[in-house]
C-alpha positions as CSV (number, residue, x, y, z in Angstrom):
1,M,183.1,-120.7,-101.4
2,I,181.3,-120.1,-104.6
3,A,178.5,-117.7,-103.8
4,R,176.3,-118.3,-106.9
5,N,173.3,-120.4,-107.8
6,G,174.0,-123.9,-109.2
7,V,177.1,-124.4,-107.1
8,R,177.5,-128.0,-108.0
9,D,177.2,-127.4,-111.7
10,Q,179.7,-124.6,-111.6
11,L,182.2,-126.6,-109.6
12,I,182.0,-129.4,-112.2
13,T,182.6,-126.9,-115.0
14,F,185.4,-125.4,-113.0
15,S,187.0,-128.8,-112.5
16,Y,186.8,-129.6,-116.2
17,F,188.3,-126.2,-117.2
18,L,191.0,-126.6,-114.6
19,A,191.9,-130.0,-116.0
20,F,192.3,-128.5,-119.5
21,F,194.2,-125.5,-118.0
22,L,196.7,-127.7,-116.2
23,S,197.2,-129.9,-119.2
24,A,197.8,-126.9,-121.5
25,L,200.0,-125.3,-118.9
26,A,202.2,-128.4,-118.7
27,A,202.3,-128.8,-122.5
28,V,203.1,-125.1,-123.1
29,L,205.7,-124.6,-120.4
30,L,207.1,-128.1,-120.0
31,P,207.4,-129.4,-123.5
32,A,208.4,-132.9,-122.4
33,S,204.8,-133.4,-121.3
34,V,202.1,-135.2,-123.3
35,P,200.3,-132.6,-125.5
36,A,197.2,-131.3,-123.8
37,E,194.8,-132.5,-126.5
38,E,196.0,-136.1,-125.8
39,L,195.2,-135.9,-122.1
40,P,191.8,-137.1,-121.0
41,Q,189.9,-134.2,-119.4
42,K,187.2,-136.0,-117.5
43,I,189.4,-137.1,-114.7
44,P,188.8,-135.8,-111.1
45,V,190.5,-132.5,-110.3
46,S,191.4,-131.8,-106.7
47,V,191.1,-128.1,-105.8
48,T,191.6,-126.4,-102.4
49,A,191.7,-122.7,-101.7
50,D,190.7,-120.2,-99.1
51,K,188.1,-118.9,-101.4
52,L,186.5,-120.0,-104.7
53,D,184.4,-117.5,-106.7
54,Y,182.5,-117.6,-110.0
55,D,181.6,-114.4,-112.0
56,G,178.6,-115.7,-114.0
57,A,178.3,-112.4,-116.1
58,N,181.9,-112.7,-117.4
59,D,182.3,-116.5,-117.0
60,V,185.4,-116.1,-114.8
61,Y,186.6,-118.4,-112.1
62,T,188.8,-117.2,-109.3
63,A,190.6,-119.2,-106.6
64,V,192.4,-117.2,-103.9
65,G,194.6,-118.1,-101.0
66,N,196.7,-121.2,-100.6
67,V,195.5,-122.6,-103.9
68,K,196.4,-126.2,-104.6
69,I,195.3,-128.0,-107.7
70,D,196.0,-131.6,-108.7
71,H,195.2,-133.4,-111.9
72,Q,196.8,-136.7,-112.9
73,D,200.6,-136.1,-112.5
74,I,200.3,-132.3,-112.5
75,H,200.4,-130.3,-109.3
76,L,200.0,-126.5,-109.1
77,E,200.3,-124.2,-106.2
78,A,199.7,-120.4,-106.2
79,N,198.3,-117.6,-104.2
80,R,195.8,-116.8,-106.8
81,V,194.4,-118.5,-110.0
82,V,192.0,-116.8,-112.4
83,L,190.5,-118.6,-115.4
84,N,188.4,-116.9,-118.1
85,N,186.2,-119.5,-119.8
86,K,185.2,-117.1,-122.6
87,T,188.7,-116.1,-123.7
88,G,190.7,-119.0,-122.6
89,E,193.0,-116.7,-120.7
90,A,194.4,-118.0,-117.4
91,L,196.6,-116.5,-114.7
92,A,198.5,-118.0,-111.8
93,E,200.4,-115.6,-109.5
94,G,202.1,-115.4,-106.2
95,N,204.6,-118.2,-105.3
96,V,203.7,-120.2,-108.4
97,Y,204.9,-123.8,-108.2
98,L,204.1,-126.3,-111.0
99,R,205.3,-129.9,-111.0
100,E,204.7,-132.4,-113.8
101,K,206.5,-135.7,-113.2
102,G,210.2,-134.6,-113.2
103,N,209.6,-131.1,-114.6
104,V,209.4,-128.2,-112.3
105,L,208.4,-124.5,-112.7
106,T,208.6,-121.8,-110.1
107,A,207.6,-118.2,-110.8
108,E,206.1,-115.0,-109.5
109,R,203.5,-115.0,-112.3
110,V,202.4,-117.2,-115.2
111,E,200.1,-116.1,-118.0
112,L,198.6,-118.6,-120.4
113,N,196.0,-118.8,-123.2
114,V,194.7,-122.3,-123.4
115,N,193.4,-121.6,-126.9
116,T,196.5,-120.2,-128.6
117,R,199.0,-122.2,-126.3
118,S,201.0,-119.0,-125.7
119,G,202.6,-118.6,-122.3
120,I,204.6,-116.0,-120.4
121,I,206.5,-116.7,-117.2
122,M,207.6,-113.7,-115.0
123,K,210.6,-114.1,-112.7
124,G,210.6,-117.8,-113.4
125,D,212.9,-120.8,-113.1
126,L,212.1,-123.7,-115.4
127,F,213.6,-127.2,-115.2
128,M,213.0,-129.8,-117.9
129,S,214.2,-133.2,-116.7
130,K,214.4,-135.0,-120.0
131,D,217.5,-133.1,-121.2
132,N,218.4,-131.5,-117.8
133,Y,217.6,-128.0,-119.2
134,H,217.6,-125.1,-116.7
135,L,216.0,-121.8,-117.9
136,R,215.8,-118.8,-115.6
137,G,214.9,-115.2,-116.3
138,D,212.9,-112.1,-115.6
139,R,210.6,-113.0,-118.5
140,I,210.4,-116.3,-120.3
141,E,208.1,-116.5,-123.4
142,R,207.2,-119.6,-125.4
143,R,207.3,-118.5,-129.0
144,S,206.8,-121.8,-130.7
145,E,206.7,-125.5,-129.8
146,S,210.4,-125.6,-129.1
147,V,211.5,-122.0,-129.0
148,Y,211.8,-119.9,-125.9
149,R,212.9,-116.3,-125.4
150,V,214.5,-115.4,-122.1
151,E,215.2,-111.8,-120.9
152,N,217.9,-111.1,-118.3
153,G,218.3,-114.8,-117.8
154,Q,220.5,-117.9,-117.6
155,F,220.7,-121.2,-119.4
156,T,222.5,-124.4,-118.5
157,T,222.4,-128.1,-118.8
158,C,224.3,-128.7,-115.6
159,D,223.3,-128.7,-111.9
160,E,224.7,-126.9,-108.9
161,G,225.9,-123.9,-110.9
162,E,228.9,-125.8,-112.4
163,W,228.5,-123.6,-115.5
164,Y,225.9,-121.4,-117.0
165,L,225.4,-118.7,-119.6
166,N,224.1,-115.4,-118.4
167,A,222.7,-113.1,-121.0
168,R,220.6,-110.0,-121.6
169,E,218.5,-112.0,-124.1
170,I,218.6,-115.7,-125.0
171,D,216.6,-117.4,-127.8
172,V,216.6,-121.1,-127.1
173,D,215.5,-123.7,-129.7
174,L,215.4,-126.9,-127.6
175,N,215.9,-129.0,-130.8
176,R,218.8,-127.1,-132.3
177,Y,220.7,-124.0,-131.1
178,A,220.5,-121.1,-128.7
179,T,221.6,-117.5,-129.5
180,G,222.3,-114.9,-126.9
181,S,223.2,-111.2,-126.7
182,G,225.3,-109.7,-123.9
183,V,226.5,-113.2,-122.9
184,S,228.9,-114.1,-120.2
185,F,230.1,-117.7,-119.6
186,N,230.2,-118.4,-115.9
187,A,231.8,-121.3,-114.0
188,G,231.3,-121.8,-110.3
189,G,229.5,-118.4,-110.2
190,V,232.5,-116.6,-111.7
191,P,232.3,-114.9,-115.1
192,I,235.0,-116.3,-117.3
193,L,234.3,-115.0,-120.8
194,Y,232.1,-112.2,-122.3
195,T,230.9,-111.8,-125.8
196,P,228.3,-109.5,-127.3
197,Y,226.8,-112.4,-129.3
198,L,227.0,-116.2,-129.1
199,L,225.5,-119.1,-131.0
200,F,225.9,-122.5,-129.3
201,P,224.3,-126.0,-129.7
202,V,221.6,-126.9,-127.2
203,R,222.0,-130.6,-127.9
204,R,225.4,-132.3,-127.9
205,Q,227.0,-132.1,-131.3
206,S,230.3,-133.1,-132.8
207,G,232.9,-130.5,-133.1
208,L,236.2,-128.9,-131.9
209,L,236.5,-128.2,-128.2
210,I,238.2,-125.1,-126.7
211,P,241.9,-125.2,-127.4
212,E,244.3,-125.7,-124.5
213,V,247.4,-123.5,-124.2
214,G,250.5,-124.4,-122.3
215,S,254.3,-124.8,-122.4
216,S,256.9,-127.4,-121.5
217,S,260.7,-127.5,-121.2
218,R,260.8,-130.1,-124.0
219,D,258.4,-128.7,-126.5
220,G,258.1,-125.0,-125.6
221,F,254.8,-123.2,-126.3
222,L,251.9,-125.6,-126.9
223,M,248.4,-125.3,-128.2
224,T,246.4,-128.5,-128.4
225,N,242.9,-129.1,-129.6
226,T,240.5,-132.0,-129.3
227,V,237.6,-133.2,-131.5
228,F,234.4,-134.3,-129.7
229,W,232.3,-136.9,-131.3
230,A,228.6,-136.9,-130.2
231,I,227.9,-140.5,-130.9
232,S,224.3,-140.1,-129.6
233,D,222.1,-137.7,-127.7
C-alpha cells in the first residue's frame, strides 16, 4: 500500500507516470512501437504489486513484489519497479518481461530515462516481430533511434537457432548494417566460421552469395557462385 497522505492523488499521478514510462519503454526498446509522444497518456493503467510506496521527499514511486502493469497494448512484469518523477529515471528488475503487441523483451534488469530516451538492458533477450530481429546479450544499449550496441551477445533474423552470429561486441543499425568484433557464425548451435571483424547487412540486400565448392567426374574441380536479388524488403 502507499503509506502517505493524499493516497488517491498519488495513485493518479503514479498511473499517469507509469503510462508515460511504459510508452517510452516500448518506444526506446522496441522501435517498431508508436513513439511515446504520440500515445495518449490519460488512459487507465492497471497496476498490481505486493507493495506500492511513494517517497514524497524525493518524488520516487516504488512497486515491489509480483509487479504487473498494463497500459493499452503494453504489458510489463517485474519483481521491482522504481520511478523517479524528478529525474525521469526508471528501473525494472528481477524477471523483467515486457510485451508490446508482437514484440517481447525479457531481462534481468532494465534502466531507462524517459526524458532522454536512453535505455540499457542487462542480461536481455529482445525480439522485434516486424523484421524478426533477435538480439541477446549481457548488455544491450540503445545508442540512437535505430542503433543498438550488444556486448557478449547474439544476433539473428531466424528462429529456433537455425543460424546466428555470436560476438564479443555487435553494433546493429536496424536500417542498414551491423558490425561485430570477435564474431563466430553458428548454424544449429555449431560454430562454422570465425572472424575478428565482420560487417553484414541487417536488411536483405542484393549481392553475391557464399561460393559453393565441389568436383565432378565430368568437370573436375568446381567453384560456383550465385547472385541474390533483393527485389523488396
